[in-house]
N, C-alpha and C positions, 0 to 999 in steps of 0.2 A: 442120209441126213435121218436125225429121230425123229417121233412126231411130236410136238409140243404138252402131250401126256408123258411121252418116255422121258422128256426131260423134266417134264414138273416132279417127276415121282424119284428119277438121279439123284435131283436137288435135296427133296427130302429124303432120300438115302443117306447124301453125302450128311446133313445137317442132324441127323438120327445120333450117326456113327459118332458126329460131334458132343452127344449129350444135349442137344435139344431140345427144349420143353414147348410141350403141344404143338404140335407139328401138325398146321392143316392144310390143304388143298382145295379150292375153292375154284371150282368153273365158272370163270365170268364171262365166256363168248359171248351167249345167247341174250346178255343182261347188259354187256359193254363193248365196244371197238377195241379196247386201252392192249387186252392183251385176253389171250387165253384161256389162260390161270394165272391165279395168286399163288404162292406159297408163303404163307404165315407161319413163324419161329419166334419161342423165347427164350434167352439168354438170359445168363444169372446176374450178370454187370456188364460194364462196358467193354472188357475186355474178351469177356465168353463172345458178348454182341459180334464182333470183330472177328475173333477165330473163327464162328462161326459163317459169317460171310467170308472168309478167305477157305475155308473147306467146300466150300457150294464151290465158290470163283475156281477152284484146283480143278474140284471133280467135274466141271463144266471143260475146262480147259484139254483134261486132257484127252478124249473127242473130236474136238473143235469145235466146239459150239460156242459161235462170237458173242461178246458177251455189247450191250450194246454203253449201257453207263453201270457207274457207281457212285451212288450218291451217298451223305452224313454222314460221312468219317468222322466228323469235328464235333457234331452232335454228341455222337459216345450213344445213344439212348434207340435210334431208329434206324436200322442203314438199308437199301431197297437197292437191290443189282435186275437190271435190265438185262432180259435174253429177247424182247420183240415180242416174244409170244404165250413166254412164262417172263412176272415179276417177283422179285423174293423180294418178302419181307421180313427182317431182321429187329425185333424189338428186345428193349427189357422189359419186365414185367409193369413197370407204369405205364410205361409206354404203348405197351400192348392193349392195356386198361386205358388209359386214355381216347385212343384212337380207337378202338374197338372196330375193325377194318370187320368184322366176323358178323357184323350186325350194321353195319354201313353196306355191306354187301349180303345181303339176307336173301337175296332174290339169287345167290348161285348156288350153284352144284357141290352138296362136301362130297370130295371124293376118298372114298378109302384108301390107306397107305399103302392095303392088300391088294389093288386092283389092277398090279402090274398085268395079266394076263388079259383082263377084258376090256372093252370097247375100242 
């Protein structure tokens, strides 16, 4: 079984391969019990948001990472995929700006996407 950080980095890679914009990984385990990591990404339109989430879900299914839930299908501006220790948020640009999770979780540690071998 993979560590939460490995899951977060794998999701980020899948989002990047589908041209996700401004992908951020926040390590929130010290500031919240919701999860260990948030992966945040922007899509160019509601169809891109859906495609990004589909890609992330597919990438996690391959190694058998269990998805707990996926929400927001009908809103088309923000989708959330919950893997327990990792929560993926994919927004349109407007929704990301409105909800501003990076500001809300500013006490979280920002994980560099190149940190695959560290920590």
